[in-house]
C-alpha positions in Angstrom: 0.0 0.1 0.1 1.2 3.6 -0.8 0.0 5.8 2.2 0.4 9.6 1.9 1.4 11.9 5.0 -0.6 15.1 4.9 -0.1 18.2 7.8 -1.0 21.9 8.3 2.2 23.7 8.3 3.9 23.0 11.9 2.4 20.1 12.4 5.7 17.8 12.4 4.4 16.1 9.8 8.1 15.1 8.2 8.9 13.8 12.2 6.0 11.8 11.9 7.5 10.4 8.8 11.0 9.6 10.5 8.8 8.3 13.4 7.1 5.9 11.3 10.5 4.3 9.7 12.5 4.9 12.9 15.2 6.5 11.5 16.7 10.2 12.0 17.3 12.9 9.4 20.5 14.3 9.6 20.2 17.5 10.9 22.3 19.8 8.7 19.7 18.7 5.8 16.6 20.1 7.3 13.9 17.4 7.1 13.4 15.2 4.4 10.4 16.7 2.6 9.0 15.1 -0.6 10.6 11.9 0.6 9.4 8.3 0.0 10.3 4.8 2.7 9.4 1.9 3.6 7.6 -0.2 6.3 7.7 -3.8 7.0 4.8 -4.7 8.4 5.0 -7.3 11.2 2.8 -10.3 11.4 3.3 -12.9 14.2 1.7 -15.4 12.2 4.8 -15.0 9.4 7.4 -15.1 11.9 5.9 -18.2 13.0 5.8 -19.6 9.5 9.0 -18.6 9.1 10.5 -20.4 13.1 8.9 -23.5 11.7 9.9 -23.9 8.0 13.6 -21.9 7.9 13.2 -20.7 4.8 15.9 -18.6 2.8 13.5 -15.5 2.9 10.8 -13.6 4.7 8.9 -11.3 2.9 6.1 -9.6 5.2 3.9 -6.8 3.8 5.4 -3.7 2.9 3.9 0.1 3.1 5.3 2.7 1.4 4.9 6.1 3.0 5.1 9.2 1.0 5.9 12.6 3.0 3.5 15.1 1.2 3.5 18.6 1.4 1.4 20.8 3.9 -1.9 22.3 2.9 -1.4 26.5 2.3 -4.6 28.7 3.0 -7.2 26.1 2.7 -5.7 24.6 -0.3 -3.1 22.0 -1.6 -0.1 23.0 -4.7 -1.5 21.3 -7.3 1.2 18.4 -7.6 0.7 17.6 -4.2 -3.4 16.8 -5.1 -2.2 14.4 -7.7 0.1 12.8 -5.4 -2.4 12.0 -2.8 -5.0 10.4 -5.9 -2.6 8.1 -6.2 -1.8 7.1 -2.6 -4.4 4.1 -1.3 -4.5 5.8 2.0 -3.6 9.1 3.6 -2.3 9.8 7.2 -3.6 13.3 8.7 -1.3 14.7 11.3 -3.1 16.6 13.9 -0.6 18.7 15.9 -1.0 18.7 19.6 2.5 19.5 21.1 2.3 23.3 21.4 -1.4 22.9 22.6 -2.6 19.8 23.6 -6.7 21.0 24.8 -8.9 18.5 23.3 -10.5 21.3 21.5 -7.6 22.6 19.6 -6.6 19.3 18.2 -10.6 18.6 17.2 -10.2 22.3 15.5 -7.1 21.2 13.7 -8.5 17.8 12.8 -11.6 19.7 11.0 -8.9 22.1 8.9 -7.2 19.1 7.3 -10.5 17.3 6.4 -12.2 20.8 5.5 -9.1 21.3 3.1 -9.7 17.9 1.7 -12.9 18.0 1.1 -12.7 21.1 -0.5 -10.3 19.9 -3.0 -12.6 17.3 -4.1 -16.0 20.0 -3.9 -14.2 22.3 -6.5 -12.7 19.1 -8.7 -16.8 18.2 -8.5 -18.0 21.7 -9.7 -15.5 22.4 -12.1 -16.7 19.0 -13.6 -20.5 19.9 -13.6 -19.7 23.2 -15.0 -18.1 21.3 -18.1 -21.0 19.2 -18.2 -23.1 21.9 -19.2 -21.3 22.0 -22.7 -20.3 18.6 -23.1 -22.7 15.4 -23.3 -22.6 13.4 -20.1 -24.9 10.6 -19.2 -27.8 11.2 -16.5 -26.4 8.9 -14.0 -22.7 10.6 -14.2 -24.4 13.9 -13.4 -26.6 12.6 -10.5 -23.4 11.5 -9.3 -21.7 14.4 -9.0 -24.5 16.3 -7.6 -24.5 13.7 -5.1 -20.6 13.9 -4.5 -21.2 17.7 -4.1 -24.1 17.7 -1.6 -21.2 15.3 0.7 -18.5 17.7 0.4 -20.6 20.4 1.2 -21.3 19.0 4.1 -17.2 18.5 4.8 -17.6 14.7 4.7 -15.0 12.6 2.7 -16.5 10.3 -0.1 -15.0 7.4 1.4 -17.7 7.4 4.5 -20.6 8.7 2.2 -23.4 6.3 2.0 -24.6 6.9 -1.6 -25.9 4.2 -4.1 -23.5 1.5 -5.6 -23.7 2.5 -9.3 -23.1 6.3 -8.2 -19.9 5.3 -6.2 -18.6 3.7 -9.0 -18.9 6.6 -11.2 -17.5 8.7 -8.9 -14.5 6.5 -8.4 -13.5 6.9 -12.1 -13.3 10.7 -11.5 -10.0 9.9 -9.3 -11.4 12.3 -5.9 -8.9 13.1 -2.8 -11.4 11.7 -0.1 -12.0 8.5 -1.7 -9.4 6.4 0.1 -9.2 5.4 3.7 -7.6 7.8 6.0 -6.7 7.6 9.9 -5.3 10.8 11.6 -2.5 10.6 14.7 -2.4 13.2 17.2 1.1 14.5 17.5 1.9 15.1 21.2 4.9 16.3 23.5 6.9 14.3 25.2 5.0 15.1 28.2 2.0 14.1 26.8 3.5 10.7 25.4 1.5 7.4 26.3 -1.3 9.1 27.1 -4.3 7.9 25.2 -6.6 10.2 22.8 -9.1 12.6 24.2 -12.7 11.3 23.6 -13.9 14.7 22.1 -11.2 14.0 19.5 -11.8 9.9 19.2 -15.9 11.7 18.4 -14.6 13.6 16.1 -12.7 11.3 13.7 -15.4 9.2 14.0 -17.8 11.9 12.6 -15.7 12.2 9.2 -14.4 8.7 9.2 -10.7 9.1 10.5 -9.8 6.7 13.5 -7.2 8.7 15.9 -3.9 7.5 17.1 -1.5 9.1 19.7 2.0 9.7 18.6 5.1 11.5 20.3 7.1 11.8 16.8 9.8 13.9 18.1 10.5 10.7 20.8 10.3 8.3 18.2 12.4 9.8 15.5 14.8 10.2 18.8 15.3 6.8 19.5 15.8 5.6 15.8 19.4 4.4 16.5 18.4 2.0 19.2 18.1 -1.9 18.0 14.6 -3.1 17.9 14.7 -4.5 20.9 16.0 -1.5 23.0 13.7 0.9 21.0 10.2 -1.1 22.2 11.9 -1.3 25.7 12.6 2.4 25.9 9.2 3.3 24.5 7.2 0.9 27.0 8.7 2.9 29.9 7.1 6.1 28.4 3.7 3.9 28.2 3.9 3.2 24.2 2.9 -0.3 24.4 4.5 -0.6 20.0 6.0 1.8 17.9 4.5 4.0 15.5 4.8 2.3 12.5 3.2 -1.0 13.6 0.4 1.0 15.2 -0.2 3.1 11.8 0.5 0.0 9.3 -2.1 -2.3 11.5 -5.0 0.8 11.4 -4.3 1.4 7.9 -4.8 -2.2 6.8 -7.8 -2.5 9.2 -9.3 1.0 8.0 -8.6 -0.4 4.2 -10.3 -3.7 4.8 -7.4 -5.3 3.9 -6.6 -8.8 4.8 -3.5 -11.0 5.0 -2.8 -14.4 2.8 0.3 -16.6 2.7 2.4 -18.7 0.2 5.0 -20.8 1.0 7.8 -22.5 -1.3 10.8 -24.1 -0.6 13.4 -21.4 -0.1 10.5 -18.3 0.8 7.6 -17.6 3.0 5.6 -14.4 2.0 2.8 -12.5 3.1 0.5 -10.5 0.8 -2.1 -7.8 1.4 -5.5 -8.0 -0.6 -8.8 -6.5 -0.1 -11.7 -8.4 2.0 -13.7 -10.3 0.1 -11.0 -11.3 -2.8 -11.8 -14.4 -5.1 -9.0 -16.7 -5.5 -8.3 -16.0 -8.9 -8.0 -12.2 -8.2 -5.7 -13.0 -5.4 -3.2 -15.2 -7.4 -3.3 -12.3 -9.7 -1.6 -10.3 -6.9 1.1 -12.5 -7.0 1.8 -12.4 -11.0 -0.9 -11.8 -13.8 0.0 -15.0 -15.4 -1.2 -16.6 -12.4 -4.4 -15.1 -12.5 -4.6 -15.9 -16.3 -3.7 -19.4 -16.1 -5.6 -20.3 -12.4 -6.3 -23.9 -12.4 -6.8 -24.1 -8.3 -6.1 -23.1 -5.3 -5.3 -25.6 -2.1 -5.9 -23.7 1.1 -5.6 -24.6 4.8 -6.2 -21.5 7.5 -3.0 -20.4 9.7 -4.5 -21.9 12.6 -5.2 -26.0 11.2 -1.6 -25.9 9.7 -0.1 -24.5 13.0 -2.1 -27.5 14.9 -0.2 -29.9 12.6 3.3 -31.5 13.3 3.7 -32.3 9.6 3.1 -28.9 8.3 1.5 -28.4 4.6 3.0 -32.7 3.8 0.3 -33.7 6.5 -2.7 -31.6 5.5 -2.5 -32.7 2.3 -2.1 -36.6 3.5 -5.2 -35.9 5.9 -7.1 -33.9 3.7 -7.1 -30.4 5.0 -5.6 -28.9 2.4 -8.6 -27.9 0.7 -9.2 -27.2 -3.2 -11.1 -24.3 -4.3 -12.2 -23.3 -7.4 -11.4 -19.6 -9.0 -14.5 -17.7 -7.1 -13.3 -19.2 -3.5 -13.1 -16.1 -1.5 -9.6 -15.9 0.7 -9.8 -15.4 4.7 -7.7 -13.8 6.4 -5.0 -15.9 7.7 -5.0 -18.5 4.7 -1.6 -20.2 3.6 -2.3 -20.7 -0.4 -0.7 -22.6 -3.0 -2.0 -21.6 -6.6 -2.0 -24.2 -9.5 -2.0 -22.7 -12.6 -0.6 -23.4 -16.6 0.0 -20.4 -19.0 
């Protein structure tokens, strides 16, 4: 998944980027604006697969994190709007290190939501204006009118309860708010480990945006520690897990993505797919040839595999490695072996 970090000026957006990726930018560079980094998503199930099978390679799900630009005067630079449209999700940074009051945080979150909805409202109104001179199907016009009402009420398209047909039409316009988003409340060191205020959680729920706590400065400063030392240091501040782990898990949940696993002689790998994905489409996530030449999927849930001392070999002998066709829905935690021919 590609996730873009968005924040108002002075929100600590770039420090959040550093905290998520667990690195410290050299002081002389003045930050990492526009940078891209990768987070590997920790999954205990993949770790247990690797521990038992001892493959040469273990490949977790990866997030590409993009340090995008700040909003300026209730708008975003055009290049950054286009960049946001290429993201699978957005991470909104709410500053709370100068003013930690819930009211201030809710106000900052509201500003970001308003700015993003305004971008989409402007795009929709521009398209409706062009439609006066061009031929446009009634269904498209109705969808755009519905979207205008959504954005005028400062709600993202991602949470709008519109007819499926209208949503399908609107997705063709690549609107900014047509993707999941979460927020982090970037607090000062004194607030590290404190829960997100209920008022801010409620405001986030109104706009379909879960909110996580984060002290970006503290986490960025621990980047030089080993993972074990870093985790222990953060626990002393009341932080249960590093920001990268918390954010990636929350984004997967918000995007309604699940994980399945593949095992070959020298590799264990995790894959992320939308919930409800059929076996043939899941095979295409690995390689288009596998989707095109799909024959069948051999599947066992992770919990069943873990309970068998003999692993996949024993599962096949006992008939627990189930054979499914192209329309079978892959479930979270499935271990899958695809048969294909091209």
